[in-house]
ROKOLRO-998169 format. One record per residue (C-alpha): residue number from 1; residue in three letters; chain; x, y, z. Coordinates in Angstrom, 3 decimals. Each point is the difference from the previous one (the first is absolute). Layout:
<recs>
> resi | resn | chain | c1 | c2 | c3
> NUM | ALA | A | X | Y | Z
...
</recs>
This chain:
<recs>
> resi | resn | chain | c1 | c2 | c3
> 1 | UNK | A | -4.356 | -3.458 | 9.843
> 2 | UNK | A | 1.906 | -0.290 | -3.159
> 3 | UNK | A | 2.947 | 1.888 | -1.438
> 4 | UNK | A | 0.704 | 1.855 | -2.994
> 5 | UNK | A | 1.194 | 3.181 | -1.668
> 6 | UNK | A | -1.565 | 3.094 | -1.588
> 7 | UNK | A | 0.262 | -0.036 | -3.731
> 8 | UNK | A | -2.449 | 2.888 | -0.934
> 9 | UNK | A | -1.465 | 2.837 | 2.081
> 10 | UNK | A | -1.987 | 2.937 | -1.165
> 11 | UNK | A | -0.011 | 2.770 | 2.571
> 12 | UNK | A | -2.619 | 2.043 | -1.356
> 13 | UNK | A | -2.493 | -2.717 | -0.297
> 14 | UNK | A | 0.918 | -1.697 | 3.201
> 15 | UNK | A | 0.337 | -3.706 | -1.090
> 16 | UNK | A | 2.942 | -2.379 | -1.230
> 17 | UNK | A | 1.060 | -3.353 | -0.683
> 18 | UNK | A | 2.118 | -2.346 | 2.012
> 19 | UNK | A | 2.096 | -2.970 | -1.353
> 20 | UNK | A | -0.146 | -3.104 | 2.306
> 21 | UNK | A | 2.381 | -2.689 | 0.587
> 22 | UNK | A | -2.145 | -2.110 | -2.314
> 23 | UNK | A | -3.024 | 0.521 | -2.098
> 24 | UNK | A | -1.612 | 2.965 | -1.877
> 25 | UNK | A | 0.091 | 3.623 | 1.160
> 26 | UNK | A | -2.116 | 1.062 | 2.664
> 27 | UNK | A | -1.891 | 3.409 | 0.007
> 28 | UNK | A | 0.162 | 2.420 | 3.080
> 29 | UNK | A | -1.761 | 3.222 | 0.891
> 30 | UNK | A | 1.606 | 2.644 | 2.288
> 31 | UNK | A | -2.726 | -0.587 | 2.599
> 32 | UNK | A | 1.381 | -3.593 | 0.392
> 33 | UNK | A | 3.078 | 1.732 | 1.707
> 34 | UNK | A | -2.371 | 1.084 | 3.179
> 35 | UNK | A | -0.584 | 3.283 | 1.007
> 36 | UNK | A | 3.425 | 1.598 | -0.338
> 37 | UNK | A | 0.364 | 3.685 | 0.311
> 38 | UNK | A | 1.706 | 1.340 | -1.934
> 39 | UNK | A | -0.062 | -2.649 | -2.883
> 40 | UNK | A | 3.099 | -1.952 | -0.042
> 41 | UNK | A | 2.672 | 0.230 | -2.779
> 42 | UNK | A | -0.051 | -3.075 | -2.190
> 43 | UNK | A | 2.696 | -0.785 | -2.358
> 44 | UNK | A | 0.415 | -2.532 | -2.689
> 45 | UNK | A | 1.654 | -2.950 | 1.287
> 46 | UNK | A | -1.195 | 0.649 | 3.603
> 47 | UNK | A | -0.498 | -3.517 | 1.613
> 48 | UNK | A | -3.382 | -0.222 | 1.691
> 49 | UNK | A | -1.874 | -2.803 | 2.131
> 50 | UNK | A | -3.636 | -0.343 | -1.225
> 51 | UNK | A | -3.212 | -1.947 | 0.625
> 52 | UNK | A | -2.333 | -0.932 | -2.699
> 53 | UNK | A | -3.759 | 0.355 | -0.041
> 54 | UNK | A | -2.106 | -3.126 | -0.186
> 55 | UNK | A | -2.244 | -0.899 | -2.907
> 56 | UNK | A | -3.040 | 0.766 | 1.961
> 57 | UNK | A | 1.362 | 3.424 | 0.797
> 58 | UNK | A | 0.726 | 0.748 | -3.561
> 59 | UNK | A | -3.453 | -1.238 | -1.059
> 60 | UNK | A | -1.675 | 2.077 | 2.484
> 61 | UNK | A | 1.869 | 3.103 | -0.961
> 62 | UNK | A | -0.422 | -0.279 | -3.731
> 63 | UNK | A | -3.541 | -1.404 | 0.242
> 64 | UNK | A | -1.251 | 3.242 | 1.876
> 65 | UNK | A | 1.145 | 2.006 | -3.089
> 66 | UNK | A | -1.268 | -2.038 | -2.703
> 67 | UNK | A | -3.455 | -0.228 | 1.321
> 68 | UNK | A | -1.179 | -3.208 | -1.031
> 69 | UNK | A | 0.604 | -3.836 | -0.827
> 70 | UNK | A | -0.411 | 0.797 | -3.969
> 71 | UNK | A | 2.751 | 2.436 | -0.099
> 72 | UNK | A | 2.378 | -2.325 | 2.022
> 73 | UNK | A | -0.338 | -2.613 | -2.820
> 74 | UNK | A | 1.759 | 2.126 | -2.441
> 75 | UNK | A | 2.774 | 1.394 | 2.652
> 76 | UNK | A | 3.669 | -0.441 | -0.653
> 77 | UNK | A | 1.954 | -2.231 | 2.273
> 78 | UNK | A | 0.568 | 1.501 | 3.292
> 79 | UNK | A | 3.731 | 0.898 | 0.728
> 80 | UNK | A | 1.651 | -0.799 | 3.542
> 81 | UNK | A | -0.194 | 2.869 | 2.191
> 82 | UNK | A | 1.903 | 0.984 | 3.139
> 83 | UNK | A | -2.094 | 0.637 | 3.046
> 84 | UNK | A | 2.903 | 1.292 | 2.261
> 85 | UNK | A | 3.480 | 1.152 | -0.889
> 86 | UNK | A | 2.900 | 0.720 | 2.317
> 87 | UNK | A | 3.042 | 1.643 | -1.208
> 88 | UNK | A | 3.218 | -1.776 | 1.192
> 89 | UNK | A | 3.694 | 0.589 | -0.332
> 90 | UNK | A | 0.820 | -3.369 | -1.366
> 91 | UNK | A | -1.292 | -3.285 | -0.798
> 92 | UNK | A | 1.007 | -2.437 | 2.741
> 93 | UNK | A | 2.344 | -2.804 | -0.868
> 94 | UNK | A | 2.877 | -0.006 | -2.406
> 95 | UNK | A | 0.110 | 1.022 | -3.676
> 96 | UNK | A | 0.539 | -2.502 | -2.873
> 97 | UNK | A | 3.325 | 1.781 | -0.538
> 98 | UNK | A | 0.980 | -0.882 | 3.529
> 99 | UNK | A | -0.473 | -3.704 | -0.579
> 100 | UNK | A | 1.632 | 0.025 | -3.567
> 101 | UNK | A | 3.329 | 1.526 | 1.496
> 102 | UNK | A | -0.028 | -2.076 | 3.213
> 103 | UNK | A | 0.279 | -3.289 | -2.014
> 104 | UNK | A | 2.686 | 0.777 | -2.631
> 105 | UNK | A | 1.922 | -3.048 | -0.411
> 106 | UNK | A | 3.470 | 0.220 | 1.837
> 107 | UNK | A | 3.294 | -1.232 | -1.355
> 108 | UNK | A | 1.623 | -2.730 | 2.048
> 109 | UNK | A | 3.267 | 1.376 | 1.804
> 110 | UNK | A | 2.120 | -2.733 | -1.711
> 111 | UNK | A | -1.655 | 0.271 | -3.687
> 112 | UNK | A | 2.221 | 0.750 | -2.788
> 113 | UNK | A | 0.099 | 3.458 | -1.159
> 114 | UNK | A | 1.991 | -0.516 | -3.095
> 115 | UNK | A | -0.624 | -1.944 | -3.064
> 116 | UNK | A | 1.140 | -3.676 | 0.132
> 117 | UNK | A | 3.436 | -0.280 | -1.407
> 118 | UNK | A | -1.227 | -3.203 | -2.331
> 119 | UNK | A | -2.429 | 2.324 | -2.083
> 120 | UNK | A | 1.825 | 2.240 | -2.381
</recs>
């Protein structure tokens, strides 16, 4: 399972896109959330945990729609698609802001705080 955040969601159409930690954006459909009744409220910036479809699954899904080998020769490249998506409260681990604030250089307690007297 990988982690990411929702960057676009179209409620009327039932699909959206996830921005993973690394890599291009991931397409997901509302059915990837499972059989939730009522449909969950999805917000932009919502952290999610997702699993990607394998290339064989993607080819099987799109091959059945296209209907033949000839049409797949001119097909556009396939995008990554999420097989299963779970809404979570927050991504595990610390954020980059926490790391940046934690390692701020500190002054030595006996360091000079005023300008040196020899520089005027």
